[in-house]
C-alpha atoms as a printed R data frame, in Angstrom:
    type eleno elety resid chain resno       x       y       z
1   ATOM     1    CA   MET     A     1  -5.348  19.993  -0.687
2   ATOM     2    CA   SER     A     2  -5.032  16.321  -1.843
3   ATOM     3    CA   PRO     A     3  -3.705  13.774   0.838
4   ATOM     4    CA   GLU     A     4  -0.144  12.927   1.180
5   ATOM     5    CA   LEU     A     5  -1.007   9.187   1.320
6   ATOM     6    CA   ASP     A     6  -2.309   7.036  -2.019
7   ATOM     7    CA   VAL     A     7  -3.913   4.253   0.357
8   ATOM     8    CA   VAL     A     8  -4.553   3.715   3.923
9   ATOM     9    CA   VAL     A     9  -5.271   0.376   5.245
10  ATOM    10    CA   LEU     A    10  -6.769  -0.683   8.322
11  ATOM    11    CA   GLY     A    11  -5.992  -4.321   9.979
12  ATOM    12    CA   GLU     A    12  -4.124  -6.684  10.990
13  ATOM    13    CA   ALA     A    13  -0.574  -7.429  10.687
14  ATOM    14    CA   LEU     A    14   0.915 -10.852  12.263
15  ATOM    15    CA   ILE     A    15   3.463 -13.381  11.843
16  ATOM    16    CA   ASP     A    16   2.421 -16.675   9.593
17  ATOM    17    CA   ILE     A    17   3.882 -19.593  11.395
18  ATOM    18    CA   VAL     A    18   4.355 -21.472   7.854
19  ATOM    19    CA   THR     A    19   4.211 -24.757   8.558
20  ATOM    20    CA   THR     A    20   4.949 -27.629   5.714
21  ATOM    21    CA   SER     A    21   6.202 -31.296   5.614
22  ATOM    22    CA   ALA     A    22   9.730 -29.877   5.866
23  ATOM    23    CA   GLY     A    23   8.975 -28.096   8.817
24  ATOM    24    CA   ALA     A    24   7.988 -24.767  10.456
25  ATOM    25    CA   ALA     A    25   9.171 -21.104   8.990
26  ATOM    26    CA   GLU     A    26   7.971 -17.485  10.849
27  ATOM    27    CA   ARG     A    27   7.021 -14.868   7.544
28  ATOM    28    CA   PRO     A    28   5.231 -11.417   8.260
29  ATOM    29    CA   GLY     A    29   1.638 -11.365   7.039
30  ATOM    30    CA   GLY     A    30  -1.728 -10.822   7.559
31  ATOM    31    CA   SER     A    31  -3.819 -10.002   4.903
32  ATOM    32    CA   PRO     A    32  -4.197  -6.246   5.150
33  ATOM    33    CA   ALA     A    33  -0.758  -6.147   5.757
34  ATOM    34    CA   ASN     A    34   0.069  -7.903   2.373
35  ATOM    35    CA   VAL     A    35  -2.101  -5.897   0.860
36  ATOM    36    CA   THR     A    36  -0.020  -2.624   1.940
37  ATOM    37    CA   VAL     A    37   3.397  -4.316   0.742
38  ATOM    38    CA   ALA     A    38   1.791  -4.927  -2.677
39  ATOM    39    CA   LEU     A    39   0.994  -1.346  -3.064
40  ATOM    40    CA   GLY     A    40   4.279  -0.214  -1.497
41  ATOM    41    CA   ARG     A    41   5.966  -2.613  -4.308
42  ATOM    42    CA   LEU     A    42   4.127  -0.713  -6.454
43  ATOM    43    CA   GLY     A    43   5.532   2.692  -5.738
44  ATOM    44    CA   ARG     A    44   2.165   3.792  -3.780
45  ATOM    45    CA   ARG     A    45   2.485   5.931  -0.921
46  ATOM    46    CA   THR     A    46   0.766   3.455   1.617
47  ATOM    47    CA   ALA     A    47   0.118   3.748   5.586
48  ATOM    48    CA   LEU     A    48  -1.030   0.451   7.569
49  ATOM    49    CA   VAL     A    49  -2.964   1.053  11.155
50  ATOM    50    CA   ALA     A    50  -2.697  -2.114  12.830
51  ATOM    51    CA   ARG     A    51  -2.213  -3.769  16.630
52  ATOM    52    CA   VAL     A    52   1.521  -4.489  16.752
53  ATOM    53    CA   ALA     A    53   3.309  -5.428  20.181
54  ATOM    54    CA   ASP     A    54   6.788  -3.583  20.904
55  ATOM    55    CA   ASP     A    55   8.560  -7.484  20.777
56  ATOM    56    CA   GLU     A    56  10.762  -8.970  18.302
57  ATOM    57    CA   ARG     A    57   7.703 -10.225  16.008
58  ATOM    58    CA   GLY     A    58   6.532  -6.487  15.929
59  ATOM    59    CA   ARG     A    59  10.174  -5.282  15.044
60  ATOM    60    CA   VAL     A    60  10.459  -7.839  11.904
61  ATOM    61    CA   LEU     A    61   7.019  -6.469  11.122
62  ATOM    62    CA   ASN     A    62   7.936  -3.314  10.766
63  ATOM    63    CA   ASP     A    63  11.275  -3.805   9.206
64  ATOM    64    CA   TRP     A    64   9.175  -5.982   6.495
65  ATOM    65    CA   LEU     A    65   6.886  -2.782   5.763
66  ATOM    66    CA   SER     A    66   9.501  -0.380   6.065
67  ATOM    67    CA   ALA     A    67  11.425  -2.038   2.913
68  ATOM    68    CA   SER     A    68   8.376  -1.992   0.926
69  ATOM    69    CA   GLY     A    69   7.950   1.784   1.871
70  ATOM    70    CA   VAL     A    70   4.848   0.927   4.193
71  ATOM    71    CA   THR     A    71   4.649   3.043   7.453
72  ATOM    72    CA   LEU     A    72   3.052   1.228  10.481
73  ATOM    73    CA   HIS     A    73   0.824   3.461  12.482
74  ATOM    74    CA   PRO     A    74   0.090   2.053  15.864
75  ATOM    75    CA   ALA     A    75  -3.359   1.186  16.710
76  ATOM    76    CA   GLY     A    76  -3.370   0.771  20.501
77  ATOM    77    CA   SER     A    77  -0.592  -1.627  22.720
78  ATOM    78    CA   PRO     A    78  -1.385  -5.512  22.684
79  ATOM    79    CA   GLU     A    79   0.847  -7.646  25.173
80  ATOM    80    CA   HIS     A    80   2.303  -9.620  21.892
81  ATOM    81    CA   THR     A    81   2.309  -9.259  18.074
82  ATOM    82    CA   ALA     A    82  -0.601 -11.489  16.668
83  ATOM    83    CA   THR     A    83   0.271 -15.108  14.962
84  ATOM    84    CA   ALA     A    84  -1.492 -17.187  12.459
85  ATOM    85    CA   ASN     A    85  -0.524 -20.701  11.868
86  ATOM    86    CA   ALA     A    86  -0.736 -21.220   8.101
87  ATOM    87    CA   MET     A    87  -0.703 -24.812   7.266
88  ATOM    88    CA   ILE     A    88   0.839 -25.652   3.556
89  ATOM    89    CA   ASP     A    89  -0.895 -28.942   2.002
90  ATOM    90    CA   ALA     A    90   0.776 -30.784  -0.972
91  ATOM    91    CA   VAL     A    91  -0.556 -28.444  -3.563
92  ATOM    92    CA   GLY     A    92   0.259 -25.147  -1.502
93  ATOM    93    CA   ASN     A    93  -3.401 -24.097  -0.255
94  ATOM    94    CA   ALA     A    94  -3.062 -22.839   3.502
95  ATOM    95    CA   THR     A    95  -5.326 -23.017   6.327
96  ATOM    96    CA   TYR     A    96  -5.008 -20.944   9.412
97  ATOM    97    CA   GLU     A    97  -4.939 -21.261  12.997
98  ATOM    98    CA   PHE     A    98  -4.762 -17.380  14.785
99  ATOM    99    CA   ASP     A    99  -3.773 -15.635  18.199
100 ATOM   100    CA   ILE     A   100  -4.600 -12.077  17.694
101 ATOM   101    CA   ASP     A   101  -6.111  -9.209  19.695
102 ATOM   102    CA   TRP     A   102  -8.278  -7.328  18.248
103 ATOM   103    CA   VAL     A   103  -9.125  -4.263  20.452
104 ATOM   104    CA   LEU     A   104  -9.416  -0.697  18.610
105 ATOM   105    CA   PRO     A   105  -9.357   2.541  20.052
106 ATOM   106    CA   VAL     A   106 -12.904   4.543  19.349
107 ATOM   107    CA   PRO     A   107 -12.267   6.342  17.524
108 ATOM   108    CA   VAL     A   108  -9.128   4.777  15.881
109 ATOM   109    CA   GLU     A   109  -7.060   7.477  14.251
110 ATOM   110    CA   VAL     A   110  -6.675   6.703  10.550
111 ATOM   111    CA   PRO     A   111  -4.510   9.119   8.317
112 ATOM   112    CA   ALA     A   112  -5.964  10.831   5.376
113 ATOM   113    CA   ALA     A   113  -5.479   8.911   1.843
114 ATOM   114    CA   ARG     A   114  -6.961   8.593  -1.217
115 ATOM   115    CA   VAL     A   115  -8.126   5.230  -0.693
116 ATOM   116    CA   PHE     A   116  -9.369   3.493   2.609
117 ATOM   117    CA   HIS     A   117  -9.204  -0.446   2.348
118 ATOM   118    CA   THR     A   118  -9.603  -2.861   5.269
119 ATOM   119    CA   GLY     A   119 -10.694  -6.639   5.269
120 ATOM   120    CA   SER     A   120  -9.955  -9.936   6.928
121 ATOM   121    CA   VAL     A   121 -10.074 -10.770  10.489
122 ATOM   122    CA   ALA     A   122  -9.918  -6.717  11.183
123 ATOM   123    CA   ALA     A   123 -13.789  -6.486   9.495
124 ATOM   124    CA   THR     A   124 -15.229  -9.443  11.387
125 ATOM   125    CA   LEU     A   125 -13.391 -10.037  14.753
126 ATOM   126    CA   ALA     A   126 -15.237  -8.614  17.546
127 ATOM   127    CA   PRO     A   127 -14.938  -6.216  19.227
128 ATOM   128    CA   GLY     A   128 -12.824  -3.893  16.588
129 ATOM   129    CA   ALA     A   129 -14.742  -5.099  13.795
130 ATOM   130    CA   ASP     A   130 -17.504  -2.388  14.918
131 ATOM   131    CA   GLU     A   131 -14.501   0.514  14.650
132 ATOM   132    CA   VAL     A   132 -13.639  -0.933  11.688
133 ATOM   133    CA   ARG     A   133 -16.792  -0.458  10.301
134 ATOM   134    CA   ALA     A   134 -17.153   2.825  11.830
135 ATOM   135    CA   THR     A   135 -13.707   4.123  10.420
136 ATOM   136    CA   ALA     A   136 -15.066   3.052   6.723
137 ATOM   137    CA   GLU     A   137 -18.053   5.243   6.925
138 ATOM   138    CA   ARG     A   138 -16.435   8.311   8.162
139 ATOM   139    CA   ALA     A   139 -13.623   7.716   5.197
140 ATOM   140    CA   ARG     A   140 -15.873   8.014   2.763
141 ATOM   141    CA   ALA     A   141 -16.314  11.504   3.103
142 ATOM   142    CA   THR     A   142 -12.659  12.022   1.507
143 ATOM   143    CA   ALA     A   143 -11.593   8.443  -0.045
144 ATOM   144    CA   LEU     A   144 -12.550   5.883  -2.185
145 ATOM   145    CA   VAL     A   145 -13.271   2.463   0.335
146 ATOM   146    CA   SER     A   146 -12.013  -0.964  -0.711
147 ATOM   147    CA   TYR     A   147 -12.857  -3.782   1.206
148 ATOM   148    CA   ASP     A   148 -11.735  -7.674   0.948
149 ATOM   149    CA   PRO     A   149 -13.614  -9.997   3.269
150 ATOM   150    CA   ASN     A   150 -11.275 -12.486   3.324
151 ATOM   151    CA   ILE     A   151 -13.045 -14.615   5.806
152 ATOM   152    CA   ARG     A   152 -11.320 -16.765   8.182
153 ATOM   153    CA   PRO     A   153 -14.537 -19.027   9.462
154 ATOM   154    CA   ALA     A   154 -12.389 -19.925  12.637
155 ATOM   155    CA   LEU     A   155 -12.344 -16.268  13.952
156 ATOM   156    CA   THR     A   156 -16.505 -15.676  12.950
157 ATOM   157    CA   GLY     A   157 -19.537 -15.886  14.851
158 ATOM   158    CA   GLY     A   158 -20.928 -18.063  12.359
159 ATOM   159    CA   VAL     A   159 -22.111 -17.673   8.599
160 ATOM   160    CA   ASP     A   160 -25.323 -15.421   9.781
161 ATOM   161    CA   ASP     A   161 -22.973 -13.172  11.830
162 ATOM   162    CA   ALA     A   162 -20.244 -13.188   8.876
163 ATOM   163    CA   ARG     A   163 -22.541 -12.274   6.571
164 ATOM   164    CA   GLN     A   164 -24.048  -9.345   8.185
165 ATOM   165    CA   ARG     A   165 -20.905  -7.509   8.624
166 ATOM   166    CA   VAL     A   166 -19.467  -8.315   5.119
167 ATOM   167    CA   GLU     A   167 -22.811  -6.988   3.661
168 ATOM   168    CA   ALA     A   168 -22.557  -3.783   5.900
169 ATOM   169    CA   LEU     A   169 -19.051  -2.915   4.406
170 ATOM   170    CA   VAL     A   170 -19.830  -3.749   1.037
171 ATOM   171    CA   ALA     A   171 -23.176  -1.123   1.370
172 ATOM   172    CA   LEU     A   172 -20.034   1.361   2.030
173 ATOM   173    CA   SER     A   173 -17.765   0.427  -0.729
174 ATOM   174    CA   ASP     A   174 -16.696   1.559  -3.848
175 ATOM   175    CA   VAL     A   175 -14.216  -1.758  -4.700
176 ATOM   176    CA   VAL     A   176 -15.101  -4.778  -3.379
177 ATOM   177    CA   LYS     A   177 -13.067  -7.958  -4.184
178 ATOM   178    CA   ALA     A   178 -13.540 -11.710  -2.737
179 ATOM   179    CA   SER     A   179 -12.148 -15.164  -3.375
180 ATOM   180    CA   ALA     A   180 -14.910 -18.006  -4.997
181 ATOM   181    CA   GLU     A   181 -14.353 -20.008  -1.357
182 ATOM   182    CA   ASP     A   182 -15.375 -16.842   0.469
183 ATOM   183    CA   ALA     A   183 -18.649 -16.179  -1.816
184 ATOM   184    CA   GLU     A   184 -19.188 -19.950  -1.652
185 ATOM   185    CA   TRP     A   185 -18.963 -20.233   2.523
186 ATOM   186    CA   LEU     A   186 -21.223 -17.001   2.258
187 ATOM   187    CA   TYR     A   187 -23.603 -17.777  -0.127
188 ATOM   188    CA   PRO     A   188 -23.658 -21.669  -0.667
189 ATOM   189    CA   GLY     A   189 -24.557 -22.999  -3.980
190 ATOM   190    CA   VAL     A   190 -25.034 -18.897  -5.413
191 ATOM   191    CA   PRO     A   191 -22.781 -18.809  -8.610
192 ATOM   192    CA   ALA     A   192 -20.003 -16.439  -8.126
193 ATOM   193    CA   LEU     A   193 -21.171 -13.604 -10.418
194 ATOM   194    CA   GLU     A   194 -24.398 -13.325  -8.512
195 ATOM   195    CA   VAL     A   195 -22.648 -12.696  -5.678
196 ATOM   196    CA   ALA     A   196 -20.665 -10.210  -7.476
197 ATOM   197    CA   ARG     A   197 -24.089  -8.427  -8.774
198 ATOM   198    CA   ALA     A   198 -25.816  -8.826  -5.843
199 ATOM   199    CA   TRP     A   199 -23.366  -6.885  -4.200
200 ATOM   200    CA   VAL     A   200 -23.445  -4.092  -6.599
201 ATOM   201    CA   ALA     A   201 -27.206  -3.925  -5.654
202 ATOM   202    CA   LEU     A   202 -26.153  -3.444  -2.446
203 ATOM   203    CA   GLY     A   203 -24.019  -0.431  -3.047
204 ATOM   204    CA   ALA     A   204 -20.548  -1.697  -4.417
205 ATOM   205    CA   GLY     A   205 -19.432   0.188  -7.201
206 ATOM   206    CA   LEU     A   206 -16.948  -2.960  -8.339
207 ATOM   207    CA   ALA     A   207 -17.368  -6.449  -6.891
208 ATOM   208    CA   VAL     A   208 -14.514  -8.867  -8.257
209 ATOM   209    CA   ILE     A   209 -14.667 -12.680  -7.632
210 ATOM   210    CA   THR     A   210 -11.393 -14.206  -8.149
211 ATOM   211    CA   ASP     A   211 -11.190 -18.095  -8.247
212 ATOM   212    CA   GLY     A   212  -7.405 -18.994  -8.300
213 ATOM   213    CA   ASP     A   213  -6.439 -21.076 -11.787
214 ATOM   214    CA   ALA     A   214 -10.472 -20.552 -12.567
215 ATOM   215    CA   GLY     A   215  -9.478 -16.850 -12.951
216 ATOM   216    CA   SER     A   216 -11.656 -13.668 -12.205
217 ATOM   217    CA   LEU     A   217 -14.591 -12.136 -12.897
218 ATOM   218    CA   GLY     A   218 -15.323  -8.403 -12.269
219 ATOM   219    CA   VAL     A   219 -19.237  -6.467 -12.531
220 ATOM   220    CA   THR     A   220 -20.370  -3.259 -12.054
221 ATOM   221    CA   ALA     A   221 -23.581  -1.672 -13.212
222 ATOM   222    CA   HIS     A   222 -22.101  -1.233 -16.342
223 ATOM   223    CA   GLY     A   223 -20.361  -4.020 -16.990
224 ATOM   224    CA   SER     A   224 -19.475  -7.626 -16.208
225 ATOM   225    CA   VAL     A   225 -16.303  -9.731 -17.546
226 ATOM   226    CA   GLU     A   226 -14.698 -12.692 -16.755
227 ATOM   227    CA   ILE     A   227 -10.561 -13.227 -16.998
228 ATOM   228    CA   PRO     A   228  -8.587 -16.548 -17.267
229 ATOM   229    CA   ALA     A   229  -6.241 -16.793 -14.850
230 ATOM   230    CA   VAL     A   230  -2.165 -16.223 -15.974
231 ATOM   231    CA   PRO     A   231  -0.917 -19.865 -16.344
232 ATOM   232    CA   THR     A   232   2.169 -20.656 -14.046
233 ATOM   233    CA   ARG     A   233   4.217 -22.548 -11.713
234 ATOM   234    CA   VAL     A   234   2.683 -22.559  -7.990
235 ATOM   235    CA   VAL     A   235   5.022 -22.567  -5.319
236 ATOM   236    CA   ASP     A   236   2.628 -21.008  -2.766
237 ATOM   237    CA   THR     A   237  -0.184 -19.240  -2.689
238 ATOM   238    CA   VAL     A   238   0.050 -17.298   0.784
239 ATOM   239    CA   GLY     A   239  -0.637 -13.554  -0.610
240 ATOM   240    CA   ALA     A   240  -1.839 -13.833  -3.659
241 ATOM   241    CA   GLY     A   241  -5.305 -12.557  -3.410
242 ATOM   242    CA   ASP     A   242  -3.742  -9.764  -1.356
243 ATOM   243    CA   THR     A   243  -1.677  -8.915  -4.629
244 ATOM   244    CA   PHE     A   244  -4.498  -9.190  -6.509
245 ATOM   245    CA   MET     A   245  -5.935  -6.610  -4.466
246 ATOM   246    CA   GLY     A   246  -3.221  -3.911  -3.775
247 ATOM   247    CA   THR     A   247  -2.398  -4.227  -7.719
248 ATOM   248    CA   LEU     A   248  -6.494  -3.670  -8.860
249 ATOM   249    CA   LEU     A   249  -5.908  -0.321  -6.569
250 ATOM   250    CA   ASP     A   250  -2.943   0.591  -8.101
251 ATOM   251    CA   GLY     A   251  -4.724   0.141 -11.502
252 ATOM   252    CA   ILE     A   252  -7.940   2.302 -10.268
253 ATOM   253    CA   LEU     A   253  -5.605   4.955  -8.826
254 ATOM   254    CA   ASN     A   254  -3.696   5.017 -12.257
255 ATOM   255    CA   LEU     A   255  -7.333   6.876 -13.751
256 ATOM   256    CA   PRO     A   256  -7.669  10.445 -13.407
257 ATOM   257    CA   GLY     A   257  -9.234  12.592 -11.033
258 ATOM   258    CA   ASP     A   258  -9.823  13.747  -7.660
259 ATOM   259    CA   VAL     A   259 -11.522  11.242  -5.166
260 ATOM   260    CA   ASP     A   260 -14.985  12.161  -6.384
261 ATOM   261    CA   GLU     A   261 -13.958  11.550  -9.984
262 ATOM   262    CA   LEU     A   262 -12.366   8.223  -9.127
263 ATOM   263    CA   ARG     A   263 -15.671   7.031  -7.390
264 ATOM   264    CA   THR     A   264 -17.865   7.877 -10.448
265 ATOM   265    CA   ALA     A   265 -15.304   6.426 -12.508
266 ATOM   266    CA   VAL     A   266 -15.252   3.294 -10.602
267 ATOM   267    CA   ARG     A   267 -18.831   2.670 -10.933
268 ATOM   268    CA   ALA     A   268 -19.008   3.356 -14.585
269 ATOM   269    CA   LEU     A   269 -16.645   1.202 -15.545
270 ATOM   270    CA   ASP     A   270 -17.594  -1.203 -18.950
271 ATOM   271    CA   ASP     A   271 -16.229  -4.245 -19.720
272 ATOM   272    CA   ALA     A   272 -13.662  -2.355 -22.126
273 ATOM   273    CA   ALA     A   273 -12.001  -0.667 -19.022
274 ATOM   274    CA   LEU     A   274 -12.390  -3.307 -16.466
275 ATOM   275    CA   ALA     A   275 -10.851  -5.949 -18.561
276 ATOM   276    CA   PRO     A   276  -7.478  -4.423 -18.413
277 ATOM   277    CA   LEU     A   277  -7.336  -3.927 -14.515
278 ATOM   278    CA   LEU     A   278  -8.537  -7.120 -13.891
279 ATOM   279    CA   ARG     A   279  -5.255  -8.668 -16.428
280 ATOM   280    CA   ARG     A   280  -3.010  -6.894 -14.791
281 ATOM   281    CA   ALA     A   281  -4.044  -8.031 -11.312
282 ATOM   282    CA   ALA     A   282  -4.262 -11.468 -12.441
283 ATOM   283    CA   ALA     A   283  -0.869 -11.325 -13.794
284 ATOM   284    CA   ALA     A   284   0.809  -9.488 -10.418
285 ATOM   285    CA   ALA     A   285  -1.111 -12.915  -8.479
286 ATOM   286    CA   ALA     A   286   0.741 -14.912 -10.924
287 ATOM   287    CA   ILE     A   287   4.119 -13.712 -10.274
288 ATOM   288    CA   THR     A   288   3.337 -14.001  -6.470
289 ATOM   289    CA   VAL     A   289   2.286 -17.405  -6.257
290 ATOM   290    CA   GLY     A   290   5.243 -18.215  -8.427
291 ATOM   291    CA   ARG     A   291   7.181 -17.292  -5.391
292 ATOM   292    CA   GLU     A   292   7.949 -18.193  -2.120
293 ATOM   293    CA   GLY     A   293   5.949 -16.377   0.715
294 ATOM   294    CA   MET     A   294   4.742 -12.947   0.175
295 ATOM   295    CA   ASP     A   295   6.874 -11.454  -2.447
296 ATOM   296    CA   PRO     A   296   4.696  -9.179  -4.866
297 ATOM   297    CA   PRO     A   297   6.170  -7.919  -7.824
298 ATOM   298    CA   THR     A   298   7.290  -4.287  -8.408
299 ATOM   299    CA   ARG     A   299   5.941  -1.813 -10.910
300 ATOM   300    CA   GLU     A   300   9.199  -3.017 -13.194
301 ATOM   301    CA   ASP     A   301   8.344  -6.548 -12.801
302 ATOM   302    CA   LEU     A   302   5.055  -6.027 -14.346
303 ATOM   303    CA   GLN     A   303   6.206  -3.955 -16.942
304 ATOM   304    CA   HIS     A   304   8.752  -6.619 -17.748
305 ATOM   305    CA   THR     A   305   6.355  -9.062 -17.693
306 ATOM   306    CA   ALA     A   306   3.948  -7.098 -20.070
307 ATOM   307    CA   ALA     A   307   6.701  -6.679 -22.434
308 ATOM   308    CA   LEU     A   308   7.727 -10.494 -22.569
309 ATOM   309    CA   LYS     A   309   4.027 -11.343 -23.246
310 ATOM   310    CA   GLU     A   310   3.893  -8.633 -26.183
311 ATOM   311    CA   SER     A   311   7.331 -10.179 -27.829
312 ATOM   312    CA   ALA     A   312   6.207 -13.736 -27.492
């Protein structure tokens, strides 16, 4: 019997305190939570396993997730809901300062799904990061494993420790997506294409590197493609990479077959099959950066955008 969920995500949900020249405002977020919202907007049955307190900010997060059809599964009871101070510069880029407690029960309970996804703070911040990796190892038996490092240097134990944690999860993963900024931080001076190829050699089925308006690239054992970004007016970049990640997973789930067949299909992707997956994810990210905050497209939004492009 196939699981009821399409995707389960283990990772942080938090409140972004977004600071711009106009002042500060609070928004729900967290990279893994953003991925669930992107998937929920696309109609995927999605659950998030996260540490969220029973406080006002926790209720805001729960309402936000529920509005996109995402079910929240608590992973312990922190004293307060985590926050990230996101400081937005004049061109829309964000830098972060965090207040987060990442202590997971061992073992953490994760519902069954066709895809298990994790990343960001959850996968690098001790002590919970060790249980995240152990959960990914267990999940491989019944689910496709997906990972986005989404490095937060202020919360890692330094680049050497972070690289070790990242590579351990890459080796467990069927799908890895990272930003060019993350790749450069982990491997200074190494071209993104070489990083993606190295991750496939470590064991990843598909490695994708995104680079904002410079586009994205994807590598499997059978193909390597580069895709330009979709031109758009940038309002802010919060959630763009998470939208790309969620839309990429949605595209993979559109492939036929059970989990074993999906794993084989991902690893067999050639240029012709990989390019449309990346183009669709890039189109979704372009919609998100054109909106304020983490506001990813629905399936209808994407279809409408594709129809406009075809008629142009």
